[in-house]
C-alpha positions as CSV (number, residue, x, y, z in Angstrom):
1,M,3.6,32.0,-4.8
2,N,4.8,30.9,-1.4
3,V,4.7,27.2,-0.7
4,E,4.8,26.5,3.0
5,L,7.0,23.6,4.0
6,N,5.5,20.6,5.6
7,K,2.0,22.1,5.2
8,D,0.8,22.9,1.7
9,L,-0.1,20.1,-0.7
10,V,0.7,20.0,-4.4
11,K,-1.4,17.8,-6.7
12,D,-0.3,16.6,-10.1
13,D,-2.5,15.8,-13.1
14,R,-2.7,12.1,-12.1
15,G,-4.2,12.7,-8.7
16,N,-0.9,12.2,-6.7
17,Y,-0.3,14.5,-3.8
18,Y,3.0,15.9,-2.6
19,I,4.3,18.0,0.2
20,A,7.2,20.3,0.2
21,V,10.0,19.3,2.6
22,H,12.8,21.7,1.6
23,K,13.0,25.1,-0.1
24,E,16.1,27.1,-1.0
25,G,15.5,30.1,-3.1
26,K,13.6,28.9,-6.2
27,E,14.5,25.2,-5.5
28,L,11.6,23.2,-4.0
29,T,11.8,19.5,-2.9
30,L,8.6,17.5,-2.9
31,V,7.9,14.1,-1.4
32,N,4.8,11.9,-2.0
33,A,2.4,13.0,0.7
34,F,1.2,9.4,1.4
35,V,4.8,8.4,2.0
36,E,5.2,11.5,4.2
37,S,2.1,10.6,6.3
38,S,3.4,7.1,6.7
39,F,6.5,8.3,8.5
40,T,4.9,10.5,11.1
41,P,4.9,9.9,14.9
42,E,1.2,9.0,14.5
43,V,2.1,5.7,12.9
44,I,5.1,4.5,14.9
45,Y,4.1,0.9,15.7
46,N,4.4,0.5,19.4
47,E,2.1,-0.3,22.4
48,E,0.6,3.2,22.3
49,F,-0.2,2.8,18.6
50,R,-1.9,-0.6,19.2
51,N,-4.0,0.8,22.0
52,R,-5.0,3.9,20.0
53,H,-6.0,1.9,16.9
54,K,-7.6,-1.2,18.3
55,E,-10.6,-0.7,16.0
56,N,-8.2,-1.3,13.0
57,E,-7.2,-4.8,14.2
58,G,-7.0,-7.0,11.2
59,G,-7.1,-4.1,8.8
60,F,-4.5,-2.3,6.7
61,V,-1.9,-0.1,8.3
62,G,-2.0,2.1,5.2
63,K,-5.5,3.2,6.1
64,I,-4.2,5.3,8.9
65,A,-1.7,7.1,6.8
66,M,-4.3,7.6,4.1
67,D,-6.8,9.0,6.6
68,L,-4.1,11.5,7.7
69,L,-3.5,12.5,4.1
70,R,-7.3,12.7,3.4
71,H,-7.7,15.2,6.3
72,D,-4.9,17.4,4.9
73,V,-6.4,17.3,1.4
74,V,-9.8,18.4,2.8
75,M,-8.2,21.2,4.8
76,G,-6.3,22.3,1.7
77,L,-9.5,22.3,-0.4
78,K,-11.2,24.5,2.3
79,E,-8.0,26.5,2.6
80,I,-8.0,25.9,6.3
81,D,-4.4,26.1,7.7
82,R,-2.9,25.1,4.3
83,K,-3.3,25.4,0.5
84,L,-3.8,22.8,-2.2
85,L,-1.7,23.8,-5.2
86,D,-1.5,22.6,-8.8
87,L,1.9,21.1,-9.7
88,S,2.0,22.8,-13.1
89,E,1.6,26.2,-11.4
90,V,4.2,25.4,-8.8
91,E,6.6,24.4,-11.6
92,Q,6.2,27.8,-13.1
93,E,7.6,29.4,-9.9
94,Y,10.1,26.8,-8.7
95,N,12.6,24.3,-9.9
96,V,11.0,21.2,-8.5
97,R,12.9,18.2,-7.3
98,F,11.2,15.0,-6.1
99,I,12.4,12.6,-3.5
100,D,12.0,9.2,-5.1
101,T,9.3,7.1,-3.3
102,I,11.6,4.1,-3.0
103,E,14.2,6.2,-1.1
104,F,14.1,5.8,2.6
105,Y,12.4,8.9,3.9
106,R,12.0,10.0,7.5
107,H,9.7,12.8,8.6
108,P,11.8,15.7,10.1
109,S,9.9,15.5,13.5
110,W,10.5,11.8,13.9
111,Q,13.1,10.9,16.5
112,R,13.9,7.5,17.9
113,K,13.3,7.3,21.6
114,A,16.2,6.0,23.6
């Protein structure tokens, strides 16, 4: 089993989704996929964000991150550009480590603009 970093989703038996952010040999690090989608350039709150998401005025910011995750789940179910894997099967191949949701997490592609 090959888990592609920052792409494939892993689902546990409670309906939580994770994404692999680091792999070294048989060590695999997962982070909650909703947390991951909350820290993407798509949801940096700035003027561009406000203009792009005017229809969400007065709504919940979390909806945008959930929509990003929902898209990835659908693509995984259809096996388009990613896979949706079962955590119990992944744990048979890898020693899985989780990044605690409460830890500050920053998406690897995020960079503060000067």
